[in-house]
C-alpha positions as semicolon CSV with decimal commas, in nm:
position;residue;x (nm);y (nm);z (nm)
1;X;-12,432;-11,333;12,079
2;X;-12,197;-11,128;11,914
3;X;-12,151;-10,813;12,095
4;X;-12,054;-10,467;11,895
5;X;-11,971;-10,112;11,921
6;X;-11,915;-9,832;11,692
7;X;-11,834;-9,487;11,588
8;X;-11,939;-9,281;11,331
9;X;-11,774;-8,958;11,191
10;X;-11,921;-8,660;11,074
11;X;-11,797;-8,525;10,725
12;X;-11,449;-8,557;10,621
13;X;-11,266;-8,422;10,381
14;X;-11,157;-8,694;10,143
15;X;-11,261;-8,886;9,861
16;X;-11,400;-9,215;9,903
17;X;-11,135;-9,387;9,696
18;X;-10,843;-9,239;9,889
19;X;-11,065;-9,320;10,232
20;X;-11,092;-9,675;10,117
21;X;-10,744;-9,770;10,058
22;X;-10,674;-9,668;10,425
23;X;-10,978;-9,877;10,511
24;X;-10,861;-10,177;10,365
25;X;-10,532;-10,171;10,589
26;X;-10,751;-10,188;10,883
27;X;-11,056;-10,444;10,766
28;X;-11,082;-10,763;10,976
29;X;-10,761;-10,682;11,213
30;X;-10,722;-10,677;11,562
31;X;-10,759;-10,316;11,733
32;X;-10,387;-10,316;11,818
33;X;-10,244;-10,420;11,468
34;X;-10,504;-10,162;11,310
35;X;-10,395;-9,873;11,579
36;X;-10,046;-9,918;11,463
37;X;-10,121;-9,915;11,093
38;X;-10,351;-9,585;11,156
39;X;-10,093;-9,417;11,363
40;X;-9,769;-9,464;11,117
41;X;-9,926;-9,452;10,756
42;X;-9,846;-9,149;10,541
43;X;-10,179;-9,098;10,431
44;X;-10,379;-8,796;10,553
45;X;-10,674;-8,970;10,610
46;X;-10,538;-9,219;10,806
47;X;-10,505;-8,933;11,078
48;X;-10,860;-8,881;11,097
49;X;-10,949;-9,284;11,077
50;X;-10,712;-9,316;11,361
51;X;-10,930;-9,085;11,603
52;X;-11,254;-9,269;11,526
53;X;-11,129;-9,580;11,583
54;X;-11,002;-9,444;11,957
55;X;-11,376;-9,314;11,973
56;X;-11,478;-9,650;11,883
57;X;-11,269;-9,856;12,136
58;X;-11,367;-9,618;12,430
59;X;-11,760;-9,674;12,342
60;X;-11,670;-10,049;12,353
61;X;-11,506;-10,043;12,665
62;X;-11,725;-9,709;12,838
63;X;-12,083;-9,831;12,688
64;X;-12,100;-10,178;12,621
65;X;-11,851;-10,321;12,906
66;X;-11,621;-10,516;12,636
67;X;-11,296;-10,648;12,655
68;X;-11,027;-10,459;12,478
69;X;-10,801;-10,739;12,410
70;X;-11,062;-10,915;12,231
71;X;-11,174;-10,649;12,023
72;X;-11,147;-10,701;11,616
73;X;-11,237;-10,470;11,342
74;X;-11,574;-10,606;11,207
75;X;-11,649;-10,335;10,957
76;X;-11,514;-10,013;10,808
77;X;-11,818;-9,867;10,599
78;X;-11,783;-9,583;10,404
79;X;-12,005;-9,367;10,216
80;X;-11,992;-9,045;10,000
81;X;-12,091;-8,697;10,151
82;X;-12,210;-8,395;9,961
83;X;-11,942;-8,193;9,764
84;X;-11,803;-7,837;9,829
85;X;-11,823;-7,634;9,532
86;X;-11,586;-7,351;9,420
87;X;-11,531;-7,209;9,107
88;X;-11,185;-7,134;8,930
89;X;-11,128;-6,865;8,649
90;X;-11,029;-7,042;8,352
91;X;-10,924;-6,830;8,031
92;X;-11,131;-6,621;7,835
93;X;-11,372;-6,476;8,180
94;X;-11,493;-6,830;8,210
95;X;-11,506;-7,023;8,510
96;X;-11,513;-7,409;8,620
97;X;-11,673;-7,587;8,880
98;X;-11,427;-7,785;9,147
99;X;-11,590;-8,008;9,326
100;X;-11,446;-8,133;9,665
101;X;-11,566;-8,497;9,814
102;X;-11,635;-8,532;10,156
103;X;-11,710;-8,890;10,328
104;X;-11,858;-9,046;10,602
105;X;-11,671;-9,265;10,798
106;X;-11,832;-9,542;11,039
107;X;-11,589;-9,833;11,246
108;X;-11,753;-10,108;11,395
109;X;-11,566;-10,366;11,632
110;X;-11,671;-10,679;11,713
111;X;-11,571;-10,895;12,020
112;X;-11,367;-11,200;11,943
113;X;-11,478;-11,497;12,096
114;X;-11,220;-11,767;12,213
């Protein structure tokens, strides 16, 4: 039986495209390597993803009694959230809509059997 644990985030202020670049660094990797990749990444979203990874590790250890040394990042799921809508002043008294995207994250960890 494949044992899994996960953590979900609420809305994070980034686009799904930028988040997918960072998510690609950790998909399928062991959690110690994935944690290092996120800690030392220069991307802004990596800090939020690192916090979520630590939460998933804590859930695996405390709630599901999984061994931390055998955990692997099984999936990183990203989904679009709502947009924050703003307006910017333009020429001749007009306005332009500015759409600021939000993204939901889910990190699923599984215990690798040896």
